[in-house]
C-alpha positions in Angstrom: -0.3 0.2 0.0 3.2 2.6 0.8 4.6 1.6 -2.3 2.0 2.5 -4.6 1.3 5.6 -2.8 4.6 6.4 -3.6 4.9 4.9 -7.2 1.5 7.3 -7.7 3.4 10.2 -6.2 6.8 9.5 -8.5 4.7 9.6 -11.5 2.8 12.2 -10.8 6.5 14.2 -10.0 7.9 12.5 -13.0 5.8 13.5 -15.2 5.2 17.4 -14.5 9.5 17.6 -14.2 9.2 15.3 -17.3 7.4 18.5 -19.2 9.3 21.4 -17.8 12.8 20.0 -18.4 11.7 19.4 -22.0 10.9 23.0 -22.1 13.5 24.6 -21.2 15.9 21.7 -23.2 14.1 23.0 -26.6 14.8 26.8 -25.9 17.1 28.2 -28.0 18.7 29.9 -26.0 19.5 27.1 -23.6 20.5 25.0 -26.4 23.4 27.5 -27.9 24.5 28.3 -24.8 25.0 24.9 -23.8 26.4 23.8 -27.5 29.2 26.7 -26.6 29.5 25.7 -23.5 30.4 21.9 -24.7 32.6 23.2 -27.5 34.9 25.6 -25.2 35.0 22.2 -22.6 36.2 20.3 -25.7 39.1 23.1 -26.8 40.0 23.0 -23.3 40.3 19.0 -23.2 42.1 18.7 -26.2 44.9 21.5 -24.9 44.9 19.9 -22.1 45.8 16.9 -23.8 48.5 18.2 -25.9 50.0 19.7 -22.8 50.4 16.3 -21.3 51.5 14.4 -24.1 54.3 17.5 -24.2 54.8 16.8 -20.7 55.7 13.1 -20.5 57.5 13.7 -23.4 59.6 16.1 -22.2 60.5 13.2 -19.2 61.4 11.1 -21.6 58.0 8.7 -20.4 55.5 7.3 -23.0 52.4 8.8 -24.0 49.2 7.5 -24.2 49.5 6.9 -27.8 53.0 5.2 -27.4 51.1 3.3 -24.4 47.9 2.5 -27.2 50.6 1.3 -29.7 52.5 -1.0 -27.8 49.6 -3.1 -26.2 48.1 -3.2 -30.0 51.8 -4.9 -30.9 51.6 -7.0 -27.8 47.8 -8.1 -28.8 49.2 -9.1 -32.4 52.0 -11.1 -30.9 50.0 -12.6 -28.7 47.6 -13.4 -31.3 50.2 -15.1 -33.4 51.2 -16.8 -30.7 47.9 -18.4 -29.9 47.9 -19.3 -33.6 51.3 -21.2 -33.8 50.1 -23.2 -30.5 46.9 -24.1 -32.0 49.5 -25.4 -35.5 51.5 -27.2 -33.3 49.2 -29.1 -31.9 47.3 -30.2 -35.0 51.4 -31.0 -36.2 51.5 -33.3 -33.2 47.9 -34.9 -33.8 49.1 -35.6 -37.2 
């Protein structure tokens, strides 16, 4: 019984809130402002990423891209090793 009352109250609140949020989010002023803010944040992030890459390189440490490239090569080697092991098992059975 308490659960049903709570659920009805929540549904009423959610319906009213959703309508208000939809009105706000469809407003061009809100959309253009939030779009501009997102663009600024992404430009800032790109700049920080470039600065961090330069910093790690200056220290002689591998950058994220270097680590990803090494991990990719390691995965390729592991895959080839598994293939060779399978071929060896097949060759021993024959």
